[in-house]
TORLO-668077 format. One record per residue (C-alpha): residue number from 1; residue in one letter; x, y negated, z negated. Coordinates in pm, 1 decimal. Example, Ala and Ser with C-alpha at 12.3 -4.5 7.8 and 13.67 -1.06 7.14 Angstrom:
// TORLO-668077
  pos  code         x         y         z
    1     A    1230.0     450.0    -780.0
    2     S    1367.0     106.0    -714.0
// end
This chain:
// TORLO-668077
  pos  code         x         y         z
    1     M       0.0       0.0       0.0
    2     K     284.3    -235.0     -79.6
    3     K     443.2    -171.0     262.2
    4     L     106.6    -222.4     433.6
    5     R      59.2    -551.7     249.2
    6     I     404.8    -669.7     358.8
    7     D     330.7    -572.5     719.9
    8     L       0.3    -759.5     711.9
    9     Q     171.3   -1069.4     573.5
   10     A     429.9   -1051.8     850.5
   11     L     153.6   -1011.5    1109.1
   12     I     -22.3   -1323.6     980.5
   13     F     294.1   -1526.5    1032.9
   14     L     351.2   -1373.2    1377.7
   15     L      -9.5   -1413.2    1490.2
   16     P      14.5   -1778.8    1614.6
   17     F     311.9   -1690.0    1834.3
   18     L     146.8   -1371.0    1960.5
   19     I    -169.5   -1559.5    2056.6
   20     V      25.6   -1823.0    2248.2
   21     Y     247.6   -1557.1    2411.3
   22     V     -50.4   -1350.8    2527.6
   23     L    -239.5   -1655.8    2658.4
   24     F      48.6   -1816.4    2845.5
   25     T     265.0   -1516.8    2942.4
   26     I      86.5   -1180.8    2935.6
   27     W    -250.8   -1301.0    3065.1
   28     P    -103.1   -1497.7    3361.4
   29     M      99.0   -1188.9    3457.6
   30     I    -214.9    -974.3    3456.4
   31     K    -407.0   -1239.2    3648.6
   32     G    -125.0   -1271.4    3901.3
   33     A    -128.6    -896.7    3962.1
   34     Q    -502.2    -917.6    4025.3
   35     M    -463.0   -1212.8    4261.5
   36     S    -216.3   -1023.1    4479.9
   37     F    -498.6    -789.6    4590.5
   38     Y    -736.3   -1070.9    4686.8
   39     K    -774.6   -1350.7    4934.4
   40     W    -756.6   -1618.1    4666.4
   41     T    -761.6   -1995.8    4706.2
   42     L    -725.7   -2283.8    4461.4
   43     I   -1105.0   -2298.0    4435.0
   44     R   -1204.8   -1933.0    4397.1
   45     K   -1126.9   -1577.7    4488.2
   46     M   -1282.8   -1498.9    4824.0
   47     K   -1260.2   -1125.9    4890.3
   48     Y   -1073.3    -810.2    4804.8
   49     V    -803.8    -733.6    5066.1
   50     G    -626.7    -439.0    4902.0
   51     W    -267.0    -399.1    5017.1
   52     D    -299.1    -645.6    5306.7
   53     N     -95.5    -914.7    5128.9
   54     F     189.2    -668.1    5071.6
   55     Q     183.8    -552.7    5434.1
   56     R     186.7    -913.9    5546.5
   57     M     481.8    -987.6    5319.5
   58     F     692.9    -700.0    5453.5
   59     H     637.6    -827.6    5808.5
   60     D     690.0   -1194.8    5723.3
   61     D    1023.0   -1314.2    5868.1
   62     Q    1000.1   -1641.9    5676.2
   63     F     971.3   -1454.2    5347.6
   64     W    1284.9   -1249.5    5412.5
   65     A    1467.5   -1559.3    5536.8
   66     A    1379.5   -1734.1    5208.1
   67     V    1501.8   -1430.4    5009.5
   68     W    1827.4   -1442.0    5207.2
   69     H    1865.9   -1814.8    5136.8
   70     S    1827.2   -1747.9    4763.8
   71     T    2084.0   -1468.8    4793.3
   72     I    2327.9   -1708.9    4963.6
   73     F    2283.8   -1944.9    4669.8
   74     V    2354.7   -1658.1    4427.0
   75     F    2679.7   -1572.1    4606.5
   76     L    2785.6   -1937.2    4617.8
   77     T    2718.6   -2023.8    4256.1
   78     T    2753.4   -1710.2    4042.5
   79     P    3125.3   -1624.8    4083.1
   80     T    3216.5   -1993.7    4101.0
   81     M    3021.2   -2063.2    3783.6
   82     I    3205.5   -1792.0    3590.0
   83     V    3549.6   -1907.6    3707.1
   84     L    3469.9   -2274.0    3641.6
   85     A    3323.1   -2207.2    3295.7
   86     I    3632.0   -2006.4    3193.4
   87     A    3865.7   -2277.9    3324.0
   88     L    3681.3   -2552.7    3135.0
   89     A    3672.3   -2342.1    2818.6
   90     L    4049.2   -2288.9    2840.5
   91     I    4103.4   -2663.5    2871.1
   92     A    3868.6   -2746.9    2582.9
   93     N    4012.1   -2473.0    2360.5
   94     R    4366.6   -2611.1    2372.6
   95     K    4478.0   -2809.9    2071.5
   96     S    4486.4   -3168.1    2190.6
   97     K    4385.9   -3517.7    2084.0
   98     L    4138.2   -3515.1    2372.1
   99     Q    3977.5   -3187.1    2265.3
  100     K    3652.2   -3348.6    2146.4
  101     L    3635.3   -3562.0    2460.1
  102     Y    3676.2   -3256.0    2680.9
  103     R    3401.7   -3066.8    2502.5
  104     S    3159.6   -3358.0    2517.0
  105     A    3232.8   -3439.5    2881.2
  106     F    3201.2   -3078.9    3000.0
  107     F    2873.1   -3018.8    2817.2
  108     L    2707.3   -3358.8    2871.5
  109     P    2562.0   -3299.0    3223.0
  110     S    2365.2   -2996.6    3099.9
  111     I    2140.2   -3217.5    2884.8
  112     L    2004.8   -3392.7    3195.1
  113     S    1670.2   -3289.2    3337.4
  114     V    1667.8   -3122.3    3677.2
  115     S    1505.0   -3427.2    3840.0
  116     V    1765.5   -3669.6    3703.2
  117     A    2055.2   -3442.9    3804.2
  118     S    1904.6   -3388.6    4150.5
  119     Y    1853.8   -3758.6    4221.2
  120     L    2211.5   -3822.7    4110.4
  121     G    2321.4   -3555.5    4357.9
  122     L    2104.7   -3710.6    4628.6
  123     F    2279.0   -4044.1    4575.2
  124     M    2627.6   -3892.0    4560.7
  125     F    2597.1   -3702.5    4890.9
  126     Q    2436.5   -3976.8    5099.5
  127     P    2631.9   -4096.0    5407.2
  128     Y    2752.6   -4458.7    5420.2
  129     T    2653.9   -4543.5    5061.7
  130     G    2718.7   -4211.1    4885.0
  131     F    2976.8   -4165.7    4609.8
  132     I    3146.0   -3859.2    4767.1
  133     N    3200.8   -4020.1    5107.1
  134     G    3318.1   -4337.2    4931.1
  135     I    3583.1   -4140.1    4741.1
  136     L    3695.3   -3965.9    5061.2
  137     H    3724.6   -4304.0    5236.4
  138     G    3919.4   -4445.9    4941.8
  139     L    4167.0   -4155.8    4946.0
  140     G    4212.6   -4183.6    5322.0
  141     I    4082.6   -3830.2    5380.0
  142     L    3787.4   -3961.3    5579.0
  143     A    3867.4   -4208.7    5854.6
  144     E    3702.6   -4548.6    5850.1
  145     G    3379.7   -4552.1    6048.4
  146     K    3327.5   -4177.4    6012.1
  147     E    3080.0   -4018.6    5777.3
  148     I    3006.3   -3666.7    5657.1
  149     F    2634.9   -3590.9    5670.8
  150     W    2619.9   -3350.3    5380.1
  151     L    2244.4   -3301.9    5377.2
  152     T    2173.1   -3257.3    5748.9
  153     E    2415.3   -2973.3    5826.0
  154     P    2308.2   -2631.2    5688.6
  155     S    2653.8   -2522.6    5569.0
  156     L    2730.6   -2861.2    5414.4
  157     A    2386.1   -2877.6    5254.6
  158     W    2453.9   -2549.6    5076.5
  159     I    2787.0   -2684.3    4950.8
  160     A    2618.4   -3001.4    4823.4
  161     V    2341.0   -2815.7    4641.2
  162     A    2581.6   -2558.7    4493.7
  163     A    2824.6   -2829.6    4376.8
  164     L    2544.8   -3027.2    4211.4
  165     T    2410.4   -2714.7    4039.8
  166     L    2754.7   -2616.2    3911.0
  167     W    2819.9   -2964.8    3772.2
  168     W    2477.5   -2976.4    3607.1
  169     T    2458.4   -2624.8    3457.4
  170     V    2817.3   -2525.2    3381.1
  171     G    2797.2   -2676.9    3032.4
  172     F    2585.3   -2394.7    2889.2
  173     N    2818.4   -2119.3    3013.3
  174     F    3120.9   -2326.1    2910.7
  175     I    2992.6   -2331.8    2551.7
  176     L    2943.4   -1953.8    2554.5
  177     Y    3299.2   -1892.3    2673.9
  178     L    3442.4   -2147.5    2431.5
  179     S    3266.5   -1975.2    2141.2
  180     A    3396.5   -1636.5    2259.9
  181     M    3754.3   -1768.6    2281.3
  182     Q    3736.5   -1909.8    1930.3
  183     E    3627.0   -1571.0    1795.9
  184     I    3946.9   -1404.0    1919.1
  185     P    4180.3   -1376.4    1615.6
  186     D    4497.6   -1586.4    1637.9
  187     E    4693.0   -1291.8    1500.5
  188     I    4651.8   -1108.3    1829.7
  189     Y    4813.5   -1392.9    2023.3
  190     E    5088.8   -1427.1    1762.5
  191     A    5168.9   -1056.2    1787.2
  192     A    5172.2   -1072.8    2166.2
  193     S    5400.1   -1378.8    2154.7
  194     L    5643.6   -1197.4    1924.9
  195     D    5648.4    -910.5    2176.7
  196     G    5754.8   -1156.0    2446.1
  197     A    5423.0   -1193.7    2631.0
  198     A    5385.4   -1507.3    2840.9
  199     K    5072.8   -1724.1    2829.0
  200     G    4954.6   -1588.7    3161.5
  201     Q    4991.7   -1233.0    3042.1
  202     M    4800.3   -1312.0    2721.6
  203     F    4516.6   -1461.2    2925.5
  204     W    4483.0   -1161.2    3158.9
  205     R    4543.3    -889.0    2897.8
  206     I    4385.9   -1037.8    2584.7
  207     T    4151.7   -1330.0    2652.4
  208     L    3963.8   -1197.6    2955.2
  209     P    3918.1    -838.6    2831.9
  210     M    3788.1    -959.8    2495.4
  211     M    3527.3   -1176.4    2670.3
  212     N    3388.9    -894.4    2884.9
  213     S    3057.9    -878.2    2700.5
  214     I    3000.2   -1253.2    2740.3
  215     T    3096.1   -1235.4    3107.8
  216     R    2846.4    -956.3    3172.2
  217     M    2571.1   -1151.1    2998.5
  218     I    2650.4   -1471.3    3188.9
  219     L    2660.8   -1276.3    3516.0
  220     M    2312.7   -1137.7    3458.6
  221     L    2165.9   -1471.2    3346.1
  222     Q    2328.0   -1657.8    3633.4
  223     I    2196.9   -1417.4    3898.0
  224     I    1843.7   -1446.7    3761.0
  225     A    1865.0   -1826.6    3733.9
  226     S    2008.7   -1859.5    4085.1
  227     Y    1730.3   -1652.7    4239.1
  228     K    1481.6   -1884.7    4067.4
  229     V    1640.0   -2202.6    4208.0
  230     F    1385.6   -2450.9    4335.6
  231     M    1371.5   -2807.7    4211.7
  232     Q    1721.1   -2931.9    4298.5
  233     I    1693.4   -2794.4    4651.5
  234     Y    1341.2   -2935.9    4685.8
  235     I    1458.8   -3285.0    4584.5
  236     I    1794.0   -3293.0    4762.2
  237     T    1723.2   -3121.0    5094.9
  238     G    1352.9   -3037.4    5085.4
  239     G    1451.6   -2691.4    5207.2
  240     G    1599.8   -2837.0    5525.8
  241     P    1742.3   -2889.6    5767.2
  242     L    1489.9   -2674.0    5955.4
  243     D    1417.6   -2462.0    5644.2
  244     S    1779.5   -2341.6    5639.6
  245     T    1807.9   -2400.2    5262.6
  246     R    1451.2   -2309.5    5161.3
  247     P    1468.3   -2058.2    4871.6
  248     I    1205.7   -1799.1    4790.6
  249     I    1051.2   -2003.5    4506.7
  250     Q     990.4   -2295.1    4742.4
  251     Y     826.7   -2066.1    4998.4
  252     I     602.2   -1924.1    4724.7
  253     Y     512.3   -2278.6    4617.4
  254     Q     433.5   -2386.4    4973.4
  255     S     223.5   -2077.7    5040.5
  256     G      25.9   -2110.4    4719.0
  257     F     -28.9   -2483.8    4677.5
  258     K      18.5   -2632.9    5023.4
  259     K    -133.3   -2356.5    5234.8
  260     N    -392.4   -2274.6    4966.5
  261     D    -308.4   -1902.6    4968.8
  262     L    -257.0   -1808.0    4605.1
  263     G    -309.0   -1437.2    4668.5
  264     Y     -15.7   -1416.7    4906.5
  265     A     195.7   -1638.1    4676.5
  266     A     125.7   -1401.1    4386.3
  267     T     230.3   -1105.6    4602.2
  268     M     564.4   -1267.6    4684.2
  269     S     614.1   -1358.9    4317.7
  270     Y     583.5    -995.7    4216.5
  271     M     823.9    -895.2    4491.5
  272     L    1077.1   -1141.8    4349.9
  273     F    1012.0    -996.8    4003.7
  274     A    1080.8    -647.0    4141.8
  275     I    1409.1    -762.5    4299.7
  276     L    1528.8    -919.2    3973.8
  277     L    1417.4    -614.4    3776.2
  278     V    1614.8    -379.6    4001.0
  279     L    1925.9    -599.8    3979.9
  280     S    1895.9    -616.4    3600.6
  281     I    1860.0    -237.6    3572.5
  282     I    2162.2    -180.6    3798.1
  283     Q    2372.4    -419.6    3593.3
  284     Y    2251.8    -263.2    3267.0
  285     V    2346.6      87.4    3385.2
  286     V    2687.1     -28.5    3513.0
  287     N    2761.6    -209.8    3185.7
  288     N    2665.8      94.5    2978.1
  289     R    2894.7     316.1    3183.7
  290     K    3183.5      74.4    3137.5
  291     E    3126.9      61.0    2762.2
  292     A    3103.4     441.1    2743.5
  293     A    3429.2     475.0    2936.3
// end
């Protein structure tokens, strides 16, 4: 009876969260699954269509193009993010008078909202008046009278969006790596130094291996976050030029709220969920095998 009373007390405290979680997470997921089997508009559900939305999705070239665009973004940002976060953490972890400045400066962009960061990126990559082209002109890298049109060339647009995203989001991963580095006992480095190990050897043989768990977590989170990219691309390029940077989330948004086809949008959302679920399972299995070995 005492254990039951304790469980009931715990349930009372958990109940407000559970109600909110069911209303705003579980119920929308169930409703979305239902919508994927209907012709559903913003006004009402029209008719049951069975698996037609799924068949349409598998034959939709624009859908697969949008998935590929999101995958390009994953490949551009994920490995670069990990390398950049480690490099910044190494700089901020060194004993220096500027240590606090480094930590503040590296983390500060991550407190910006996505709209603020995106409009800053839009200003920085503009031709003629943009900050990036101005710097290139000042350094003599870009000849006078010539401009780089970052946002109208597909390859350059990807570079611009990826660079903005890295600058804006690296702070969170930087903090994770910095915390992991500070948890490594100094005695290990002292023993390695006494054995004649150079700083480079200590980094590759001590620092990196002891941060493997953090790296695996960041890798998984970064892949998921990159597949869900939307707002910065929507603000900076609008998915252009010619839909060459339109990610899957933007295509889902356009299908659901601009073309008034919520049933098809829900179908694509669940396909994206399935892709992320499969990637997460693969990474989980691989990580478990590495830990077992």
